N, CA, C and O atoms as a DFTB+ gen file, in Angstrom:
672 C
 N C O
     1  1       0.826      -1.183       0.000
     2  2       0.000       0.000       0.000
     3  2       0.866       1.240       0.000
     4  3       1.948       1.276       0.586
     5  1       0.379       2.210      -0.646
     6  2       1.079       3.486      -0.741
     7  2       0.659       4.368       0.419
     8  3      -0.526       4.457       0.741
     9  1       1.639       5.030       1.057
    10  2       1.312       5.876       2.196
    11  2       1.134       7.342       1.803
    12  3       0.785       8.161       2.653
    13  1       1.369       7.692       0.528
    14  2       1.225       9.079       0.078
    15  2      -0.247       9.437      -0.041
    16  3      -1.069       8.597      -0.405
    17  1      -0.578      10.686       0.266
    18  2      -1.970      11.115       0.052
    19  2      -2.325      11.016      -1.440
    20  3      -1.469      11.177      -2.310
    21  1      -3.561      10.757      -1.698
    22  2      -4.023      10.523      -3.062
    23  2      -3.754      11.717      -3.987
    24  3      -3.274      11.498      -5.100
    25  1      -4.033      12.964      -3.593
    26  2      -3.842      14.107      -4.475
    27  2      -2.363      14.372      -4.753
    28  3      -2.026      14.822      -5.849
    29  1      -1.473      14.110      -3.800
    30  2      -0.043      14.255      -4.046
    31  2       0.415      13.205      -5.048
    32  3       1.216      13.489      -5.939
    33  1      -0.098      11.999      -4.896
    34  2       0.240      10.919      -5.819
    35  2      -0.236      11.278      -7.225
    36  3       0.450      10.984      -8.204
    37  1      -1.384      11.899      -7.328
    38  2      -1.942      12.310      -8.613
    39  2      -1.029      13.334      -9.292
    40  3      -0.837      13.278     -10.506
    41  1      -0.469      14.264      -8.524
    42  2       0.396      15.301      -9.092
    43  2       1.727      14.761      -9.588
    44  3       2.296      15.303     -10.535
    45  1       2.229      13.713      -8.971
    46  2       3.531      13.191      -9.360
    47  2       3.423      11.868     -10.110
    48  3       4.448      11.263     -10.422
    49  1       2.237      11.410     -10.401
    50  2       2.051      10.098     -11.018
    51  2       2.706       9.993     -12.375
    52  3       3.131       8.907     -12.770
    53  1       2.796      11.078     -13.087
    54  2       3.315      10.984     -14.438
    55  2       4.814      11.239     -14.514
    56  3       5.380      11.177     -15.605
    57  1       5.481      11.526     -13.391
    58  2       6.923      11.744     -13.398
    59  2       7.573      10.679     -12.542
    60  3       7.252      10.527     -11.363
    61  1       8.490       9.944     -13.148
    62  2       9.232       8.922     -12.434
    63  2      10.674       9.376     -12.394
    64  3      11.346       9.384     -13.426
    65  1      11.165       9.755     -11.221
    66  2      12.523      10.256     -11.105
    67  2      13.419       9.102     -10.707
    68  3      13.346       8.581      -9.594
    69  1      14.281       8.711     -11.665
    70  2      15.219       7.628     -11.443
    71  2      16.590       8.128     -11.849
    72  3      16.797       8.517     -12.998
    73  1      17.506       8.122     -10.934
    74  2      18.881       8.578     -11.139
    75  2      18.946       9.913     -11.875
    76  3      19.779      10.093     -12.763
    77  1      18.066      10.855     -11.508
    78  2      18.139      12.208     -12.033
    79  2      17.408      12.447     -13.344
    80  3      17.402      13.580     -13.824
    81  1      16.794      11.442     -13.942
    82  2      16.107      11.632     -15.211
    83  2      14.602      11.475     -15.007
    84  3      14.145      10.489     -14.429
    85  1      13.841      12.451     -15.484
    86  2      12.389      12.375     -15.374
    87  2      11.811      11.718     -16.606
    88  3      12.222      12.011     -17.728
    89  1      10.869      10.840     -16.399
    90  2      10.225      10.167     -17.517
    91  2       8.730      10.408     -17.398
    92  3       8.105       9.975     -16.430
    93  1       8.157      11.092     -18.368
    94  2       6.715      11.325     -18.371
    95  2       6.066      10.093     -18.963
    96  3       6.287       9.741     -20.121
    97  1       5.252       9.441     -18.131
    98  2       4.574       8.237     -18.606
    99  2       3.243       8.580     -19.256
   100  3       2.798       7.897     -20.178
   101  1       2.618       9.631     -18.775
   102  2       1.395      10.152     -19.400
   103  2       1.346      11.643     -19.112
   104  3       1.889      12.117     -18.114
   105  1       0.695      12.364     -19.993
   106  2       0.636      13.821     -19.864
   107  2      -0.503      14.200     -18.917
   108  3      -1.627      13.718     -19.056
   109  1      -0.196      15.069     -17.954
   110  2      -1.243      15.584     -17.073
   111  2      -1.462      17.064     -17.393
   112  3      -0.715      17.628     -18.193
   113  1      -2.460      17.705     -16.791
   114  2      -2.750      19.113     -17.108
   115  2      -1.554      20.044     -16.927
   116  3      -1.381      20.978     -17.710
   117  1      -0.731      19.810     -15.915
   118  2       0.439      20.662     -15.707
   119  2       1.424      20.526     -16.867
   120  3       2.040      21.508     -17.280
   121  1       1.568      19.332     -17.381
   122  2       2.459      19.112     -18.519
   123  2       1.969      19.881     -19.737
   124  3       2.767      20.425     -20.500
   125  1       0.662      19.922     -19.911
   126  2       0.114      20.673     -21.046
   127  2       0.337      22.175     -20.861
   128  3       0.527      22.895     -21.842
   129  1       0.316      22.657     -19.610
   130  2       0.638      24.064     -19.354
   131  2       2.099      24.344     -19.685
   132  3       2.432      25.379     -20.262
   133  1       2.971      23.397     -19.307
   134  2       4.401      23.531     -19.637
   135  2       4.575      23.536     -21.148
   136  3       5.339      24.336     -21.689
   137  1       3.873      22.650     -21.819
   138  2       3.930      22.555     -23.269
   139  2       3.521      23.877     -23.919
   140  3       4.182      24.357     -24.840
   141  1       2.433      24.453     -23.434
   142  2       1.957      25.736     -23.960
   143  2       3.011      26.832     -23.772
   144  3       3.246      27.640     -24.671
   145  1       3.642      26.847     -22.595
   146  2       4.678      27.850     -22.321
   147  2       5.882      27.667     -23.246
   148  3       6.445      28.645     -23.737
   149  1       6.271      26.429     -23.479
   150  2       7.397      26.149     -24.372
   151  2       7.071      26.623     -25.787
   152  3       7.912      27.223     -26.456
   153  1       5.857      26.353     -26.232
   154  2       5.455      26.779     -27.564
   155  2       5.403      28.300     -27.683
   156  3       5.508      28.848     -28.780
   157  1       5.242      28.969     -26.555
   158  2       5.259      30.436     -26.551
   159  2       6.678      30.992     -26.449
   160  3       6.881      32.207     -26.459
   161  1       7.672      30.075     -26.350
   162  2       9.068      30.494     -26.351
   163  2       9.657      30.796     -24.988
   164  3      10.719      31.412     -24.897
   165  1       8.991      30.378     -23.932
   166  2       9.495      30.645     -22.584
   167  2      10.621      29.679     -22.219
   168  3      10.653      28.543     -22.693
   169  1      11.541      30.138     -21.376
   170  2      12.629      29.292     -20.884
   171  2      12.125      28.465     -19.705
   172  3      11.056      28.729     -19.154
   173  1      12.920      27.451     -19.326
   174  2      12.556      26.620     -18.176
   175  2      12.411      27.479     -16.920
   176  3      11.496      27.267     -16.124
   177  1      13.302      28.437     -16.743
   178  2      13.254      29.308     -15.564
   179  2      11.961      30.136     -15.554
   180  3      11.310      30.261     -14.517
   181  1      11.593      30.698     -16.709
   182  2      10.363      31.490     -16.793
   183  2       9.131      30.622     -16.536
   184  3       8.194      31.044     -15.858
   185  1       9.144      29.412     -17.081
   186  2       8.024      28.490     -16.873
   187  2       7.933      28.118     -15.396
   188  3       6.848      28.093     -14.816
   189  1       9.082      27.830     -14.800
   190  2       9.112      27.481     -13.378
   191  2       8.538      28.591     -12.514
   192  3       7.771      28.330     -11.588
   193  1       8.911      29.835     -12.817
   194  2       8.378      30.971     -12.055
   195  2       6.870      31.101     -12.251
   196  3       6.130      31.349     -11.298
   197  1       6.424      30.933     -13.490
   198  2       4.999      31.071     -13.783
   199  2       4.172      29.973     -13.113
   200  3       3.102      30.241     -12.567
   201  1       4.673      28.737     -13.157
   202  2       3.911      27.599     -12.631
   203  2       4.335      27.200     -11.219
   204  3       3.876      26.193     -10.680
   205  1       5.215      28.002     -10.632
   206  2       5.728      27.744      -9.288
   207  2       6.334      26.351      -9.197
   208  3       5.979      25.551      -8.332
   209  1       7.259      26.086     -10.113
   210  2       7.982      24.811     -10.160
   211  2       9.477      25.112     -10.242
   212  3       9.881      26.231     -10.559
   213  1      10.272      24.118      -9.958
   214  2      11.720      24.248     -10.077
   215  2      12.095      24.068     -11.547
   216  3      11.568      23.180     -12.216
   217  1      12.999      24.902     -12.050
   218  2      13.401      24.850     -13.454
   219  2      13.940      23.472     -13.829
   220  3      13.745      23.015     -14.955
   221  1      14.620      22.805     -12.888
   222  2      15.167      21.472     -13.158
   223  2      14.034      20.481     -13.445
   224  3      14.158      19.622     -14.318
   225  1      12.938      20.609     -12.709
   226  2      11.784      19.726     -12.953
   227  2      11.204      19.973     -14.343
   228  3      10.810      19.039     -15.040
   229  1      11.159      21.230     -14.728
   230  2      10.667      21.570     -16.070
   231  2      11.566      20.902     -17.110
   232  3      11.079      20.318     -18.078
   233  1      12.886      20.993     -16.903
   234  2      13.838      20.377     -17.826
   235  2      13.662      18.873     -17.909
   236  3      13.736      18.302     -18.997
   237  1      13.427      18.218     -16.767
   238  2      13.219      16.767     -16.764
   239  2      11.969      16.396     -17.557
   240  3      11.968      15.451     -18.346
   241  1      10.925      17.153     -17.327
   242  2       9.666      16.896     -18.041
   243  2       9.860      17.162     -19.532
   244  3       9.441      16.365     -20.372
   245  1      10.493      18.276     -19.850
   246  2      10.724      18.680     -21.245
   247  2      11.493      17.608     -22.025
   248  3      11.213      17.391     -23.204
   249  1      12.444      16.945     -21.392
   250  2      13.309      15.991     -22.080
   251  2      12.755      14.584     -22.161
   252  3      13.376      13.722     -22.782
   253  1      11.615      14.324     -21.559
   254  2      11.064      12.970     -21.595
   255  2      10.507      12.655     -22.994
   256  3      10.010      13.550     -23.678
   257  1      10.589      11.399     -23.410
   258  2      10.138      11.018     -24.758
   259  2       8.655      11.314     -25.015
   260  3       8.300      11.787     -26.094
   261  1       7.794      11.041     -24.040
   262  2       6.361      11.292     -24.224
   263  2       6.105      12.786     -24.442
   264  3       5.323      13.177     -25.309
   265  1       6.776      13.601     -23.642
   266  2       6.614      15.044     -23.757
   267  2       7.170      15.533     -25.099
   268  3       6.549      16.363     -25.764
   269  1       8.331      15.022     -25.490
   270  2       8.937      15.406     -26.764
   271  2       8.023      15.026     -27.931
   272  3       7.898      15.776     -28.900
   273  1       7.393      13.868     -27.832
   274  2       6.456      13.438     -28.877
   275  2       5.279      14.408     -28.968
   276  3       4.903      14.848     -30.054
   277  1       4.712      14.728     -27.819
   278  2       3.567      15.657     -27.800
   279  2       3.976      17.032     -28.331
   280  3       3.225      17.666     -29.072
   281  1       5.158      17.483     -27.950
   282  2       5.671      18.777     -28.415
   283  2       5.844      18.766     -29.936
   284  3       5.477      19.726     -30.614
   285  1       6.402      17.681     -30.463
   286  2       6.594      17.559     -31.912
   287  2       5.252      17.560     -32.643
   288  3       5.110      18.183     -33.695
   289  1       4.273      16.858     -32.078
   290  2       2.938      16.810     -32.691
   291  2       2.311      18.207     -32.726
   292  3       1.703      18.595     -33.724
   293  1       2.461      18.950     -31.641
   294  2       1.917      20.313     -31.580
   295  2       2.604      21.227     -32.588
   296  3       1.958      22.040     -33.248
   297  1       3.924      21.081     -32.697
   298  2       4.666      21.910     -33.657
   299  2       4.216      21.631     -35.087
   300  3       4.113      22.553     -35.896
   301  1       3.948      20.365     -35.401
   302  2       3.451      20.014     -36.736
   303  2       2.100      20.680     -36.980
   304  3       1.860      21.232     -38.054
   305  1       1.213      20.629     -35.975
   306  2      -0.108      21.263     -36.114
   307  2       0.024      22.762     -36.302
   308  3      -0.676      23.356     -37.122
   309  1       0.921      23.373     -35.541
   310  2       1.135      24.822     -35.665
   311  2       1.655      25.149     -37.057
   312  3       1.193      26.101     -37.685
   313  1       2.616      24.362     -37.544
   314  2       3.155      24.587     -38.891
   315  2       2.067      24.467     -39.948
   316  3       2.027      25.254     -40.893
   317  1       1.183      23.482     -39.790
   318  2       0.086      23.317     -40.743
   319  2      -0.826      24.538     -40.739
   320  3      -1.223      25.029     -41.795
   321  1      -1.155      25.027     -39.540
   322  2      -2.010      26.215     -39.442
   323  2      -1.326      27.439     -40.036
   324  3      -1.961      28.247     -40.713
   325  1      -0.039      27.569     -39.782
   326  2       0.708      28.699     -40.349
   327  2       0.695      28.614     -41.869
   328  3       0.469      29.616     -42.547
   329  1       0.935      27.418     -42.406
   330  2       0.932      27.254     -43.862
   331  2      -0.433      27.554     -44.460
   332  3      -0.523      28.156     -45.529
   333  1      -1.491      27.142     -43.783
   334  2      -2.846      27.448     -44.259
   335  2      -3.069      28.950     -44.244
   336  3      -3.608      29.509     -45.199
   337  1      -2.656      29.611     -43.161
   338  2      -2.818      31.064     -43.075
   339  2      -2.015      31.775     -44.154
   340  3      -2.497      32.734     -44.757
   341  1      -0.801      31.313     -44.400
   342  2       0.029      31.924     -45.447
   343  2      -0.631      31.737     -46.809
   344  3      -0.684      32.669     -47.611
   345  1      -1.137      30.525     -47.069
   346  2      -1.805      30.258     -48.350
   347  2      -3.030      31.156     -48.510
   348  3      -3.277      31.679     -49.597
   349  1      -3.793      31.336     -47.443
   350  2      -4.963      32.211     -47.505
   351  2      -4.557      33.653     -47.772
   352  3      -5.197      34.350     -48.558
   353  1      -3.486      34.099     -47.113
   354  2      -3.013      35.470     -47.329
   355  2      -2.506      35.652     -48.751
   356  3      -2.743      36.693     -49.364
   357  1      -1.813      34.653     -49.282
   358  2      -1.329      34.729     -50.658
   359  2      -2.518      34.823     -51.610
   360  3      -2.493      35.606     -52.560
   361  1      -3.555      34.028     -51.362
   362  2      -4.760      34.086     -52.196
   363  2      -5.409      35.468     -52.131
   364  3      -5.842      36.004     -53.151
   365  1      -5.475      36.043     -50.928
   366  2      -6.069      37.369     -50.770
   367  2      -5.249      38.423     -51.501
   368  3      -5.808      39.316     -52.139
   369  1      -3.938      38.323     -51.411
   370  2      -3.066      39.286     -52.100
   371  2      -3.227      39.138     -53.611
   372  3      -3.326      40.134     -54.329
   373  1      -3.252      37.892     -54.094
   374  2      -3.416      37.659     -55.532
   375  2      -4.748      38.231     -56.017
   376  3      -4.819      38.831     -57.090
   377  1      -5.795      38.044     -55.226
   378  2      -7.115      38.576     -55.593
   379  2      -7.086      40.101     -55.616
   380  3      -7.622      40.719     -56.537
   381  1      -6.464      40.709     -54.609
   382  2      -6.379      42.179     -54.557
   383  2      -5.569      42.711     -55.738
   384  3      -5.937      43.721     -56.338
   385  1      -4.469      42.038     -56.074
   386  2      -3.660      42.475     -57.215
   387  2      -4.430      42.346     -58.525
   388  3      -4.324      43.206     -59.400
   389  1      -5.199      41.277     -58.656
   390  2      -5.991      41.088     -59.873
   391  2      -7.032      42.199     -60.004
   392  3      -7.222      42.754     -61.086
   393  1      -7.700      42.517     -58.899
   394  2      -8.698      43.597     -58.924
   395  2      -8.042      44.936     -59.234
   396  3      -8.574      45.721     -60.019
   397  1      -6.889      45.201     -58.622
   398  2      -6.176      46.457     -58.884
   399  2      -5.707      46.504     -60.333
   400  3      -5.737      47.561     -60.964
   401  1      -5.276      45.372     -60.856
   402  2      -4.845      45.310     -62.252
   403  2      -5.987      45.606     -63.204
   404  3      -5.806      46.300     -64.205
   405  1      -7.160      45.080     -62.894
   406  2      -8.334      45.354     -63.739
   407  2      -8.697      46.843     -63.702
   408  3      -9.000      47.443     -64.734
   409  1      -8.662      47.430     -62.499
   410  2      -8.958      48.868     -62.395
   411  2      -7.920      49.696     -63.149
   412  3      -8.263      50.669     -63.820
   413  1      -6.657      49.308     -63.036
   414  2      -5.591      50.035     -63.736
   415  2      -5.767      49.904     -65.251
   416  3      -5.579      50.871     -65.989
   417  1      -6.124      48.717     -65.702
   418  2      -6.331      48.510     -67.139
   419  2      -7.502      49.351     -67.639
   420  3      -7.441      49.913     -68.732
   421  1      -8.571      49.439     -66.840
   422  2      -9.713      50.259     -67.239
   423  2      -9.329      51.735     -67.333
   424  3      -9.756      52.434     -68.252
   425  1      -8.530      52.202     -66.392
   426  2      -8.075      53.597     -66.445
   427  2      -7.168      53.821     -67.645
   428  3      -7.239      54.862     -68.299
   429  1      -6.311      52.841     -67.935
   430  2      -5.406      52.946     -69.071
   431  2      -6.190      52.974     -70.376
   432  3      -5.875      53.752     -71.276
   433  1      -7.201      52.134     -70.479
   434  2      -8.046      52.129     -71.672
   435  2      -8.787      53.457     -71.796
   436  3      -8.992      53.955     -72.903
   437  1      -9.190      54.031     -70.659
   438  2      -9.834      55.344     -70.675
   439  2      -8.916      56.420     -71.225
   440  3      -9.386      57.403     -71.798
   441  1      -7.608      56.247     -71.057
   442  2      -6.644      57.224     -71.581
   443  2      -6.605      57.225     -73.104
   444  3      -6.150      58.194     -73.711
   445  1      -7.081      56.139     -73.730
   446  2      -7.101      56.087     -75.193
   447  2      -8.040      57.127     -75.784
   448  3      -7.897      57.502     -76.948
   449  1      -8.988      57.592     -75.002
   450  2      -9.931      58.611     -75.468
   451  2      -9.369      60.019     -75.297
   452  3     -10.022      61.000     -75.651
   453  1      -8.165      60.115     -74.757
   454  2      -7.554      61.421     -74.525
   455  2      -7.231      62.094     -75.855
   456  3      -6.863      61.433     -76.826
   457  1      -7.370      63.371     -75.884
   458  2      -7.019      64.130     -77.086
   459  2      -5.528      64.403     -77.181
   460  3      -5.049      64.835     -78.229
   461  1      -4.797      64.163     -76.126
   462  2      -3.357      64.419     -76.076
   463  2      -2.608      63.246     -76.711
   464  3      -2.742      62.110     -76.255
   465  1      -1.827      63.507     -77.749
   466  2      -1.108      62.457     -78.469
   467  2      -0.102      61.747     -77.563
   468  3       0.078      60.536     -77.693
   469  1       0.552      62.457     -76.659
   470  2       1.529      61.823     -75.761
   471  2       0.863      60.851     -74.799
   472  3       1.385      59.762     -74.561
   473  1      -0.291      61.233     -74.239
   474  2      -1.028      60.345     -73.338
   475  2      -1.518      59.128     -74.109
   476  3      -1.434      58.003     -73.616
   477  1      -2.027      59.347     -75.311
   478  2      -2.506      58.253     -76.152
   479  2      -1.369      57.284     -76.462
   480  3      -1.551      56.070     -76.371
   481  1      -0.198      57.806     -76.827
   482  2       0.946      56.957     -77.133
   483  2       1.380      56.162     -75.901
   484  3       1.638      54.962     -75.993
   485  1       1.459      56.829     -74.751
   486  2       1.883      56.162     -73.516
   487  2       0.878      55.069     -73.131
   488  3       1.279      53.958     -72.783
   489  1      -0.423      55.376     -73.192
   490  2      -1.450      54.393     -72.845
   491  2      -1.406      53.207     -73.803
   492  3      -1.479      52.056     -73.373
   493  1      -1.290      53.483     -75.084
   494  2      -1.226      52.412     -76.083
   495  2      -0.004      51.540     -75.854
   496  3      -0.081      50.313     -75.903
   497  1       1.122      52.190     -75.604
   498  2       2.364      51.463     -75.361
   499  2       2.236      50.553     -74.144
   500  3       2.630      49.388     -74.195
   501  1       1.687      51.078     -73.050
   502  2       1.531      50.278     -71.832
   503  2       0.570      49.113     -72.038
   504  3       0.824      48.009     -71.557
   505  1      -0.523      49.349     -72.744
   506  2      -1.499      48.279     -72.985
   507  2      -0.865      47.176     -73.830
   508  3      -0.989      45.993     -73.510
   509  1      -0.191      47.564     -74.902
   510  2       0.427      46.567     -75.768
   511  2       1.546      45.825     -75.049
   512  3       1.721      44.621     -75.237
   513  1       2.304      46.545     -74.223
   514  2       3.388      45.926     -73.464
   515  2       2.832      44.861     -72.522
   516  3       3.386      43.764     -72.445
   517  1       1.759      45.160     -71.811
   518  2       1.179      44.209     -70.875
   519  2       0.508      43.040     -71.587
   520  3       0.349      41.959     -71.019
   521  1       0.120      43.270     -72.834
   522  2      -0.495      42.196     -73.609
   523  2       0.559      41.325     -74.290
   524  3       0.219      40.330     -74.931
   525  1       1.838      41.692     -74.157
   526  2       2.910      40.876     -74.716
   527  2       3.376      41.295     -76.096
   528  3       4.162      40.585     -76.724
   529  1       2.906      42.435     -76.577
   530  2       3.339      42.921     -77.885
   531  2       4.636      43.716     -77.748
   532  3       4.967      44.194     -76.663
   533  1       5.370      43.855     -78.860
   534  2       6.622      44.624     -78.777
   535  2       6.363      46.084     -78.415
   536  3       5.276      46.617     -78.639
   537  1       7.375      46.704     -77.856
   538  2       7.271      48.086     -77.397
   539  2       6.992      49.023     -78.568
   540  3       7.608      48.921     -79.629
   541  1       6.055      49.930     -78.351
   542  2       5.699      50.932     -79.345
   543  2       6.638      52.117     -79.168
   544  3       6.840      52.613     -78.060
   545  1       7.203      52.555     -80.278
   546  2       8.050      53.752     -80.203
   547  2       7.498      54.796     -81.142
   548  3       6.976      54.471     -82.208
   549  1       7.610      56.019     -80.757
   550  2       7.112      57.133     -81.555
   551  2       8.155      57.453     -82.620
   552  3       9.324      57.683     -82.313
   553  1       7.723      57.464     -83.852
   554  2       8.624      57.847     -84.935
   555  2       8.100      59.119     -85.574
   556  3       6.895      59.367     -85.599
   557  1       8.984      59.888     -86.069
   558  2       8.595      61.129     -86.708
   559  2       8.742      60.932     -88.208
   560  3       9.854      60.937     -88.735
   561  1       7.628      60.759     -88.890
   562  2       7.641      60.469     -90.317
   563  2       8.245      61.617     -91.112
   564  3       8.863      61.382     -92.151
   565  1       8.084      62.827     -90.660
   566  2       8.616      63.963     -91.424
   567  2      10.131      63.938     -91.438
   568  3      10.748      64.395     -92.401
   569  1      10.738      63.415     -90.389
   570  2      12.193      63.289     -90.361
   571  2      12.622      62.296     -91.426
   572  3      13.592      62.539     -92.143
   573  1      11.911      61.176     -91.540
   574  2      12.253      60.169     -92.537
   575  2      12.094      60.724     -93.940
   576  3      12.920      60.440     -94.808
   577  1      11.053      61.510     -94.186
   578  2      10.834      62.093     -95.510
   579  2      11.855      63.180     -95.809
   580  3      12.274      63.346     -96.954
   581  1      12.243      63.893     -94.819
   582  2      13.185      64.981     -95.028
   583  2      14.569      64.476     -95.390
   584  3      15.342      65.200     -96.018
   585  1      14.893      63.264     -95.013
   586  2      16.227      62.754     -95.316
   587  2      16.301      62.114     -96.702
   588  3      17.391      61.818     -97.191
   589  1      15.148      61.901     -97.335
   590  2      15.142      61.320     -98.682
   591  2      15.069      62.465     -99.682
   592  3      14.165      63.300     -99.637
   593  1      16.024      62.481    -100.565
   594  2      15.963      63.516    -101.602
   595  2      16.174      62.854    -102.965
   596  3      17.179      62.189    -103.217
   597  1      15.202      63.065    -103.810
   598  2      15.289      62.533    -105.183
   599  2      14.926      63.670    -106.131
   600  3      14.197      64.599    -105.784
   601  1      15.450      63.560    -107.303
   602  2      15.076      64.625    -108.244
   603  2      13.733      64.290    -108.854
   604  3      13.260      63.161    -108.729
   605  1      13.121      65.238    -109.502
   606  2      11.758      65.132    -110.005
   607  2      11.624      64.021    -111.034
   608  3      10.623      63.304    -111.028
   609  1      12.587      63.860    -111.903
   610  2      12.519      62.861    -112.961
   611  2      12.460      61.447    -112.380
   612  3      11.672      60.621    -112.840
   613  1      13.294      61.164    -111.367
   614  2      13.290      59.842    -110.736
   615  2      11.988      59.646    -109.973
   616  3      11.418      58.555    -109.999
   617  1      11.514      60.668    -109.303
   618  2      10.254      60.578    -108.576
   619  2       9.104      60.255    -109.499
   620  3       8.233      59.454    -109.161
   621  1       9.097      60.892    -110.694
   622  2       8.021      60.622    -111.655
   623  2       8.082      59.168    -112.132
   624  3       7.041      58.533    -112.306
   625  1       9.287      58.637    -112.343
   626  2       9.442      57.255    -112.782
   627  2       8.933      56.286    -111.690
   628  3       8.286      55.288    -112.006
   629  1       9.222      56.578    -110.424
   630  2       8.758      55.722    -109.317
   631  2       7.243      55.707    -109.275
   632  3       6.630      54.649    -109.130
   633  1       6.633      56.885    -109.402
   634  2       5.165      56.979    -109.380
   635  2       4.575      56.231    -110.560
   636  3       3.565      55.543    -110.411
   637  1       5.190      56.353    -111.738
   638  2       4.729      55.669    -112.938
   639  2       4.812      54.154    -112.752
   640  3       3.914      53.424    -113.171
   641  1       5.888      53.687    -112.126
   642  2       6.062      52.257    -111.867
   643  2       4.959      51.748    -110.949
   644  3       4.369      50.698    -111.204
   645  1       4.678      52.502    -109.868
   646  2       3.601      52.084    -108.945
   647  2       2.258      52.046    -109.663
   648  3       1.454      51.142    -109.436
   649  1       2.022      53.001    -110.507
   650  2       0.739      53.046    -111.228
   651  2       0.619      51.858    -112.170
   652  3      -0.477      51.325    -112.346
   653  1       1.730      51.428    -112.785
   654  2       1.688      50.274    -113.695
   655  2       1.385      49.002    -112.891
   656  3       0.644      48.129    -113.343
   657  1       1.966      48.917    -111.706
   658  2       1.703      47.745    -110.868
   659  2       0.228      47.670    -110.488
   660  3      -0.329      46.577    -110.388
   661  1      -0.416      48.827    -110.274
   662  2      -1.841      48.839    -109.901
   663  2      -2.696      48.362    -111.079
   664  3      -3.690      47.662    -110.888
   665  1      -2.306      48.742    -112.280
   666  2      -3.096      48.404    -113.467
   667  2      -3.009      46.936    -113.834
   668  3      -3.914      46.405    -114.477
   669  1      -1.932      46.272    -113.435
   670  2      -1.750      44.875    -113.836
   671  2      -2.566      43.917    -113.045
   672  3      -2.505      42.711    -113.283
């Protein structure tokens, strides 16, 4: 028969101290409080102060295989929840970017109605660029015409040649 009071036995039932090593045979409510504190990043000393325990006892409990297993299981669950939250946030960001992109495209298309040639060119260039077309560059046709000089006789022959091609 055991001479220890029942409630004291209940508190120490899950810790077997043999030659300085604690072995958790089953998790009790205090162990789960220790587990919660560890997951919050507290040290053994901080946990001991909070739960009014000796830091060495916390260390013995922390190092037991049953406790380590439970801690690992909790960490996996936390990682899963974090990954789910990250995936949800990524989805929300992607949705917000898509909506902002649609609004930006609508504003850009609205710029096509502008009477300003520079705004029209910039809007057209941006729209085509985002659609995957080559970059639009502004060329000055009068510069190209000004650099070509032919005499009248050759010009008349060129025009005559084009007219013959049309007739054929």
